[in-house]
ROVO-988941 format. One record per atom (N, C-alpha, C): x, y, z; residue in one letter; atom name. Coordinates in Angstrom, 3 decimals. Each point is the difference from the previous one (the first is absolute). Layout:
+----------+----------+----------+-----+------+
|       xx |       yy |       zz | res | atom |
+----------+----------+----------+-----+------+
|        X |        Y |        Z |   a |   CA |
...
+----------+----------+----------+-----+------+
***
This chain:
+----------+----------+----------+-----+------+
|       xx |       yy |       zz | res | atom |
+----------+----------+----------+-----+------+
|    4.355 |   -4.721 |   13.022 |   m |    N |
|   -0.700 |    0.849 |   -0.922 |   m |   CA |
|   -1.421 |    0.187 |    0.509 |   m |    C |
|   -0.531 |    1.206 |   -0.201 |   t |    N |
|   -1.368 |    0.328 |    0.372 |   t |   CA |
|   -0.731 |    0.484 |   -1.246 |   t |    C |
|   -1.228 |   -0.467 |   -0.188 |   i |    N |
|   -0.807 |    0.369 |   -1.162 |   i |   CA |
|   -1.262 |    0.683 |    0.497 |   i |    C |
|   -0.366 |    1.114 |   -0.648 |   d |    N |
|   -1.166 |    0.787 |    0.393 |   d |   CA |
|   -0.810 |    0.340 |   -1.244 |   d |    C |
|   -1.327 |   -0.121 |    0.096 |   i |    N |
|   -0.898 |    0.469 |   -1.056 |   i |   CA |
|   -1.004 |    0.936 |    0.666 |   i |    C |
|   -0.060 |    1.237 |   -0.509 |   t |    N |
|   -0.862 |    1.034 |    0.561 |   t |   CA |
|   -0.922 |    0.519 |   -1.092 |   t |    C |
|   -1.278 |    0.192 |    0.325 |   l |    N |
|   -0.972 |    0.533 |   -0.950 |   l |   CA |
|   -0.722 |    1.171 |    0.641 |   l |    C |
|    0.112 |    1.162 |   -0.622 |   k |    N |
|   -0.642 |    1.228 |    0.472 |   k |   CA |
|    0.276 |    0.256 |    1.477 |   k |    C |
|    1.263 |   -0.196 |    0.388 |   g |    N |
|    0.416 |    0.272 |    1.368 |   g |   CA |
|   -0.282 |   -1.107 |    1.001 |   g |    C |
|   -0.608 |   -1.087 |   -0.435 |   h |    N |
|   -0.326 |   -1.110 |    0.891 |   h |   CA |
|    0.872 |   -1.203 |   -0.338 |   h |    C |
|    0.670 |   -0.527 |    0.994 |   r |    N |
|    0.839 |   -1.182 |   -0.203 |   r |   CA |
|   -0.881 |   -1.218 |   -0.234 |   r |    C |
|    0.216 |   -0.639 |   -1.151 |   l |    N |
|   -0.745 |   -1.211 |   -0.328 |   l |   CA |
|    0.777 |   -1.255 |    0.355 |   l |    C |
|    1.332 |    0.108 |   -0.037 |   f |    N |
|    0.843 |   -1.175 |    0.204 |   f |   CA |
|    1.348 |    0.431 |    0.548 |   f |    C |
|    0.502 |   -0.724 |    0.978 |   l |    N |
|    1.348 |    0.195 |    0.523 |   l |   CA |
|    0.535 |   -1.361 |    0.400 |   l |    C |
|    1.171 |   -0.317 |   -0.499 |   h |    N |
|    0.642 |   -1.256 |    0.384 |   h |   CA |
|    1.476 |    0.266 |    0.268 |   h |    C |
|    0.437 |   -0.301 |    1.198 |   a |    N |
|    1.406 |    0.106 |    0.382 |   a |   CA |
|    0.561 |   -1.409 |    0.093 |   a |    C |
|    0.934 |   -0.303 |   -0.876 |   m |    N |
|    0.583 |   -1.339 |   -0.027 |   m |   CA |
|    0.939 |   -0.200 |    1.177 |   m |    C |
|    0.277 |   -1.249 |    0.319 |   e |    N |
|    0.896 |   -0.328 |    1.104 |   e |   CA |
|    1.337 |    0.709 |   -0.201 |   e |    C |
|    0.505 |    0.607 |    1.067 |   g |    N |
|    1.278 |    0.685 |   -0.043 |   g |   CA |
|   -0.091 |    1.460 |   -0.407 |   g |    C |
|   -1.226 |    0.479 |   -0.276 |   t |    N |
|   -0.200 |    1.390 |   -0.389 |   t |   CA |
|    0.257 |    0.913 |    1.192 |   t |    C |
|    0.614 |    1.134 |   -0.255 |   h |    N |
|    0.257 |    0.989 |    1.043 |   h |   CA |
|   -1.241 |    0.876 |    0.171 |   h |    C |
|   -0.366 |    0.345 |    1.234 |   p |    N |
|   -1.174 |    0.853 |    0.226 |   p |   CA |
|    0.067 |    1.338 |   -0.736 |   p |    C |
|    1.195 |    0.491 |   -0.300 |   d |    N |
|    0.143 |    1.276 |   -0.692 |   d |   CA |
|   -0.508 |   -0.061 |   -1.441 |   d |    C |
|   -0.189 |   -1.200 |   -0.553 |   n |    N |
|   -0.504 |   -0.093 |   -1.368 |   n |   CA |
|   -1.372 |    0.645 |   -0.156 |   n |    C |
|   -0.845 |   -0.050 |    1.030 |   e |    N |
|   -1.306 |    0.668 |   -0.087 |   e |   CA |
|    0.163 |    1.515 |   -0.099 |   e |    C |
|    1.011 |    0.561 |    0.669 |   n |    N |
|    0.269 |    1.433 |   -0.124 |   n |   CA |
|    0.481 |    0.331 |   -1.412 |   n |    C |
|    0.841 |   -0.852 |   -0.567 |   w |    N |
|    0.445 |    0.195 |   -1.388 |   w |   CA |
|   -1.204 |   -0.032 |   -0.936 |   w |    C |
|   -0.912 |   -0.937 |    0.202 |   i |    N |
|   -1.194 |   -0.087 |   -0.837 |   i |   CA |
|   -0.829 |    1.275 |    0.118 |   i |    C |
|   -0.204 |    0.476 |    1.216 |   r |    N |
|   -0.772 |    1.239 |    0.216 |   r |   CA |
|    0.621 |    1.149 |   -0.774 |   r |    C |
|    1.329 |    0.138 |    0.101 |   r |    N |
|    0.697 |    1.103 |   -0.669 |   r |   CA |
|   -0.016 |   -0.163 |   -1.520 |   r |    C |
|    0.169 |   -1.238 |   -0.495 |   k |    N |
|   -0.055 |   -0.225 |   -1.454 |   k |   CA |
|   -1.394 |    0.337 |   -0.534 |   k |    C |
|   -1.045 |   -0.431 |    0.700 |   n |    N |
|   -1.365 |    0.297 |   -0.432 |   n |   CA |
|   -0.264 |    1.500 |   -0.026 |   n |    C |
|    0.439 |    0.714 |    1.025 |   k |    N |
|   -0.210 |    1.443 |    0.050 |   k |   CA |
|    0.731 |    0.707 |   -1.139 |   k |    C |
|    1.161 |   -0.524 |   -0.400 |   t |    N |
|    0.760 |    0.607 |   -1.085 |   t |   CA |
|   -0.783 |   -0.055 |   -1.313 |   t |    C |
|   -0.758 |   -1.053 |   -0.211 |   l |    N |
|   -0.812 |   -0.097 |   -1.215 |   l |   CA |
|   -1.132 |    1.022 |   -0.019 |   l |    C |
|   -0.357 |    0.521 |    1.155 |   e |    N |
|   -1.097 |    0.953 |    0.093 |   e |   CA |
|    0.439 |    1.442 |   -0.244 |   e |    C |
|    1.281 |    0.272 |    0.034 |   k |    N |
|    0.501 |    1.371 |   -0.083 |   k |   CA |
|    1.029 |    0.122 |   -1.108 |   k |    C |
|    0.285 |    1.235 |   -0.405 |   d |    N |
|    1.006 |    0.208 |   -1.039 |   d |   CA |
|    0.784 |    1.301 |    0.207 |   d |    C |
|    0.269 |    0.345 |    1.234 |   y |    N |
|    0.778 |    1.193 |    0.291 |   y |   CA |
|    0.912 |   -0.247 |    1.196 |   y |    C |
|    0.662 |    1.042 |    0.510 |   d |    N |
|    0.972 |   -0.134 |    1.091 |   d |   CA |
|   -0.593 |   -0.776 |    1.172 |   d |    C |
|    0.627 |   -1.127 |    0.349 |   l |    N |
|   -0.573 |   -0.932 |    0.975 |   l |   CA |
|    0.941 |   -0.232 |    1.182 |   l |    C |
|   -0.489 |    0.078 |    1.243 |   p |    N |
|    0.855 |   -0.294 |    1.156 |   p |   CA |
|    0.287 |   -1.497 |    0.095 |   p |    C |
|    1.257 |   -0.355 |    0.271 |   e |    N |
|    0.421 |   -1.399 |    0.074 |   e |   CA |
|   -0.726 |   -0.787 |    1.088 |   e |    C |
|   -0.502 |    0.677 |    1.037 |   s |    N |
|   -0.684 |   -0.727 |    1.073 |   s |   CA |
|   -1.321 |   -0.604 |   -0.466 |   s |    C |
|   -0.595 |    0.566 |   -1.052 |   d |    N |
|   -1.292 |   -0.479 |   -0.479 |   d |   CA |
|    0.037 |   -0.611 |   -1.396 |   d |    C |
|    1.075 |    0.242 |   -0.758 |   y |    N |
|    0.064 |   -0.430 |   -1.388 |   y |   CA |
|    1.369 |   -0.612 |   -0.285 |   y |    C |
|    0.077 |   -0.853 |   -1.021 |   v |    N |
|    1.279 |   -0.570 |   -0.386 |   v |   CA |
|   -0.021 |   -0.257 |   -1.505 |   v |    C |
|    1.075 |    0.391 |   -0.674 |   l |    N |
|    0.134 |   -0.279 |   -1.423 |   l |   CA |
|    0.740 |   -1.313 |   -0.146 |   l |    C |
|   -0.756 |   -1.088 |    0.036 |   a |    N |
|    0.561 |   -1.346 |   -0.097 |   a |   CA |
|   -0.979 |   -0.867 |   -0.774 |   a |    C |
|    0.530 |   -0.943 |   -0.740 |   g |    N |
|   -0.846 |   -0.892 |   -0.782 |   g |   CA |
|   -0.802 |   -0.940 |    0.870 |   g |    C |
|   -1.083 |   -0.515 |   -0.576 |   g |    N |
|   -0.790 |   -1.002 |    0.696 |   g |   CA |
|   -1.443 |    0.382 |    0.218 |   g |    C |
|   -0.391 |    1.217 |   -0.379 |   a |    N |
|   -1.400 |    0.412 |    0.097 |   a |   CA |
|   -0.509 |    0.272 |   -1.406 |   a |    C |
|   -1.154 |   -0.546 |   -0.323 |   f |    N |
|   -0.559 |    0.134 |   -1.340 |   f |   CA |
|   -1.431 |    0.497 |    0.115 |   f |    C |
|   -0.352 |    1.081 |   -0.726 |   p |    N |
|   -1.361 |    0.529 |    0.103 |   p |   CA |
|   -1.015 |   -0.885 |   -0.713 |   p |    C |
|   -1.192 |   -0.098 |    0.576 |   l |    N |
|   -1.132 |   -0.669 |   -0.643 |   l |   CA |
|   -0.872 |    1.100 |   -0.594 |   l |    C |
|   -0.080 |    0.040 |   -1.321 |   i |    N |
|   -0.701 |    1.074 |   -0.696 |   i |   CA |
|   -1.162 |   -0.589 |   -0.798 |   i |    C |
|   -1.199 |    0.573 |    0.193 |   l |    N |
|   -1.183 |   -0.421 |   -0.749 |   l |   CA |
|   -0.374 |    1.089 |   -1.001 |   l |    C |
|   -0.288 |   -0.425 |   -1.198 |   k |    N |
|   -0.423 |    0.926 |   -1.044 |   k |   CA |
|   -1.233 |    0.767 |    0.479 |   k |    C |
|    0.063 |    1.308 |   -0.113 |   g |    N |
|   -1.115 |    0.841 |    0.417 |   g |   CA |
|    0.015 |    0.379 |    1.469 |   g |    C |
|    0.828 |   -0.662 |    0.813 |   e |    N |
|    0.055 |    0.310 |    1.432 |   e |   CA |
|    1.369 |    0.482 |    0.454 |   e |    C |
|    1.040 |   -0.357 |   -0.714 |   g |    N |
|    1.346 |    0.352 |    0.417 |   g |   CA |
|    0.536 |   -1.015 |    0.999 |   g |    C |
|    0.955 |    0.426 |    0.817 |   q |    N |
|    0.613 |   -0.925 |    0.960 |   q |   CA |
|   -0.983 |   -0.309 |    1.121 |   q |    C |
|   -0.212 |   -1.308 |    0.226 |   v |    N |
|   -0.936 |   -0.431 |    1.046 |   v |   CA |
|    0.696 |   -0.786 |    1.102 |   v |    C |
|    1.273 |   -0.343 |   -0.204 |   g |    N |
|    0.692 |   -0.775 |    1.017 |   g |   CA |
|    1.426 |   -0.288 |   -0.384 |   g |    C |
|    0.615 |   -0.917 |    0.759 |   t |    N |
|    1.395 |   -0.365 |   -0.216 |   t |   CA |
|    0.219 |   -1.477 |    0.304 |   t |    C |
|    1.009 |   -0.553 |   -0.636 |   i |    N |
|    0.550 |   -1.296 |    0.381 |   i |   CA |
|    1.449 |    0.283 |    0.348 |   i |    C |
|    0.427 |   -0.395 |    1.194 |   t |    N |
|    1.321 |    0.371 |    0.488 |   t |   CA |
|    0.704 |   -1.197 |    0.622 |   t |    C |
|    1.301 |   -0.103 |   -0.273 |   i |    N |
|    0.846 |   -1.041 |    0.578 |   i |   CA |
|    1.195 |    0.662 |    0.648 |   i |    C |
|    0.398 |   -0.483 |    1.169 |   s |    N |
|    1.181 |    0.504 |    0.689 |   s |   CA |
|    0.721 |   -1.169 |    0.653 |   s |    C |
|    1.318 |    0.066 |    0.000 |   g |    N |
|    0.783 |   -1.031 |    0.677 |   g |   CA |
|    1.178 |   -0.472 |   -0.825 |   g |    C |
|   -0.014 |    0.293 |   -1.284 |   l |    N |
|    1.114 |   -0.304 |   -0.890 |   l |   CA |
|    0.647 |    1.330 |   -0.381 |   l |    C |
|    1.150 |   -0.018 |   -0.670 |   p |    N |
|    0.495 |    1.268 |   -0.554 |   p |   CA |
|   -1.100 |    0.611 |   -0.885 |   p |    C |
|   -0.116 |    1.339 |   -0.033 |   d |    N |
|   -1.161 |    0.628 |   -0.635 |   d |   CA |
|   -0.182 |   -0.386 |   -1.460 |   d |    C |
|    1.072 |   -0.248 |   -0.743 |   e |    N |
|   -0.152 |   -0.439 |   -1.392 |   e |   CA |
|   -0.649 |   -1.385 |   -0.069 |   e |    C |
|    0.347 |   -0.874 |    0.934 |   e |    N |
|   -0.616 |   -1.330 |    0.042 |   e |   CA |
|   -1.450 |    0.079 |    0.467 |   e |    C |
|   -0.300 |    0.907 |    0.955 |   d |    N |
|   -1.388 |    0.235 |    0.406 |   d |   CA |
|   -0.816 |    0.394 |   -1.232 |   d |    C |
|    0.534 |    0.930 |   -0.788 |   h |    N |
|   -0.693 |    0.482 |   -1.198 |   h |   CA |
|   -0.191 |   -1.128 |   -1.021 |   h |    C |
|    1.072 |   -0.748 |   -0.266 |   d |    N |
|   -0.089 |   -1.105 |   -0.965 |   d |   CA |
|   -1.051 |   -1.022 |    0.422 |   d |    C |
|   -0.056 |   -0.307 |    1.285 |   l |    N |
|   -0.954 |   -0.994 |    0.492 |   l |   CA |
|   -1.441 |    0.482 |   -0.155 |   l |    C |
|   -0.261 |    1.251 |    0.350 |   v |    N |
|   -1.376 |    0.507 |   -0.103 |   v |   CA |
|   -0.424 |    0.111 |   -1.463 |   v |    C |
|    0.880 |    0.444 |   -0.883 |   t |    N |
|   -0.385 |    0.101 |   -1.412 |   t |   CA |
|   -0.141 |   -1.377 |   -0.645 |   t |    C |
|    0.822 |   -0.960 |    0.397 |   t |    N |
|   -0.144 |   -1.367 |   -0.504 |   t |   CA |
|   -1.336 |   -0.599 |    0.445 |   t |    C |
|   -0.379 |    0.243 |    1.236 |   g |    N |
|   -1.281 |   -0.485 |    0.509 |   g |   CA |
|   -1.181 |    0.605 |   -0.739 |   g |    C |
|    0.081 |    1.294 |   -0.279 |   i |    N |
|   -1.087 |    0.668 |   -0.729 |   i |   CA |
|   -0.087 |   -0.541 |   -1.421 |   i |    C |
|    1.159 |   -0.148 |   -0.659 |   r |    N |
|    0.002 |   -0.559 |   -1.361 |   r |   CA |
|   -0.609 |   -1.403 |   -0.015 |   r |    C |
|    0.356 |   -0.806 |    0.979 |   s |    N |
|   -0.530 |   -1.360 |    0.081 |   s |   CA |
|   -1.513 |    0.021 |    0.190 |   s |    C |
|   -0.479 |    0.859 |    0.882 |   f |    N |
|   -1.439 |    0.117 |    0.259 |   f |   CA |
|   -0.754 |    0.430 |   -1.254 |   f |    C |
|    0.588 |    0.939 |   -0.756 |   l |    N |
|   -0.652 |    0.517 |   -1.202 |   l |   CA |
|    0.200 |   -0.900 |   -1.213 |   l |    C |
|    0.863 |   -1.002 |    0.148 |   g |    N |
|    0.277 |   -0.892 |   -1.118 |   g |   CA |
|    0.843 |    0.643 |   -1.079 |   g |    C |
|    0.773 |    1.012 |    0.382 |   a |    N |
|    0.839 |    0.731 |   -0.972 |   a |   CA |
|    1.382 |   -0.617 |   -0.118 |   a |    C |
+----------+----------+----------+-----+------+
***
């Protein structure tokens, strides 16, 4: 599994766990780009798969993403949302 945190286009954190495939970074790139757009998207640059969550600030809109890749996309999504809930104490 690979975890990425990006803020305003700048990567703040990237961790690739042991056994992670190098292609996971490409999945992260495509998942992050998908959050930035909402129309017809080429598969080479975008992917409709779970595991990317937008970071939204009141008054500023989306400022970044938290993304996980390496598990089935539903599990990627569950893990990132569980982590956010834990961080927020929700």
